[in-house]
N, C-alpha and C positions, 0 to 999 in steps of 0.2 A: 359169718355175720349177715344178718338181713339188713337190707338198706330200704326200709319202709319207715317213714317218720310220721309221728302224729302231728296234725295241723289243727289250728283253731281258726274258725271262720267267724267273722264278726261283721254284722251289717252296720255301716257307718251312718251318721246323720244325713249325709248327702245321698244315701241310697246305694252307695258302692259297697262291695263286699271285700273286706280285708282278710288276707290269709297270712298267718304267721306260724312259725315253727319254734316251739319252746326249746328244742335241742340245738337249733341252728338259727340264732337270732338275726343273722345277716340275711336270711331268706324271707323276704316280704314281697307280696304281690297283691293285686286287687283286680276286681272285675265288676262289670255292670250288673252281672247276675252271679248267683252262687256257683252255677255250673261253669261260667267263664272264669271265675276266680280259681276254681279247682283245676281247670284246664291249664291255667298259667302257673299253678303251684309247682308242678314238677319241674318246669324250666327254671323257676326261681330257686328251687332247692338244688338243682344240678349246678347252676351258676355259683351259688354260695359255697357248695362243697368243692367245686373246682378251685375257688379261691383258697380254701384250706390246703389243697394239694400244692398250688403255686407258692403259697407261703410256707410250705413244709411243716404244716401243723397236723396234729392228730385229728382224725375224722371223729366227730362226736358220735357216741353210741346212741341209737334211738331209744327213747324211754317207752314204757308200755303206753298203749293208747287208752286214754281215760274217756269216761262218758262225756259226750258233747264234742269230742275230737273225731277227726277222720284220718285214716292212714293214706299217705301219699307214697307210692312206690316208684322208685327210680327204674329206668330202663335196665334190662339185663346187661347191656354193654357198659353203661355207666357204673352200675353196681359191681360188675366184674373188675373194672379199672380201679375203683376205690378199694375193693378187696385186695387186689394186687399191691396197690400202694401201701395199704395198712400192713399186709404180710411182710413186705420188704422192710418197713420200719420196725416191725416187731422182731424180726429175725436179723436185723442189721445187715441186710443184703443191699449192696450198692448197685447203682445202675451198671457199673462196669462188671461187677460179679455176675449179675443176671444176664448181661450181654454175653459173657463168656459161656455160661451154662446153656444159653440158647443158640450160640453160634451166630449172633447178630451184632450190629454196632450198638454202641452206647446210645446213639441218637435214636435208634429204633426202640430201645427200651423207654427212653423219655417220651416218645409218642404213645407207647402202650399205656403208660400211667397218666397221660394227660387227658382229662375228661373233655377238653375242647378239640381234641384230634380224633377224627373218625378212624377207627381201627376195626379189623375183622375180629369178631369174638373168638374165633378159633385160635388166633394168635395170642389173645389175652389168656385164654384157657391154657394154652401150652406154657405160657409164662407162669401162671398160677401153679400148674403141675410141677414146674421146675423149682418152685419155692416150697413144695410140700402141701399144697392146698388143692382140694378138688372142687371144681365148680359144679353147682347144682342149681337148676332153674326150677321154680315152682310156679305153676299156673293157679291163679286165685280167681274165684268168681267175683264179678264186679259188684 
């Protein structure tokens, strides 16, 4: 799954620029300029999706980007953590089971899937491998 979400940017009457994500309605942010609003958009999206993980909800799939929208890409680490979380849900793999497969504690697995916790991407990649998913990073032109 790719973790790039379409965003809509709207200039408000007060001159501020509002960014919203149709697929993740909880993610809202604004900025004094379009560029500032877009800069803040990734953090807002990350925070909203972390809320889905903490609430044990499915991560919404990104819809195709339509005319007038822009794609906001999550960082590779956050995208990897969300992919791990989704794969574990899809395959009904518990934290305890993944911990057993990796030879780590259940608490270590909790940190691997927590978007708010800083993890080494290599450890998240190893966890993905243990669930049968291969991590692939793609570099896109800005």
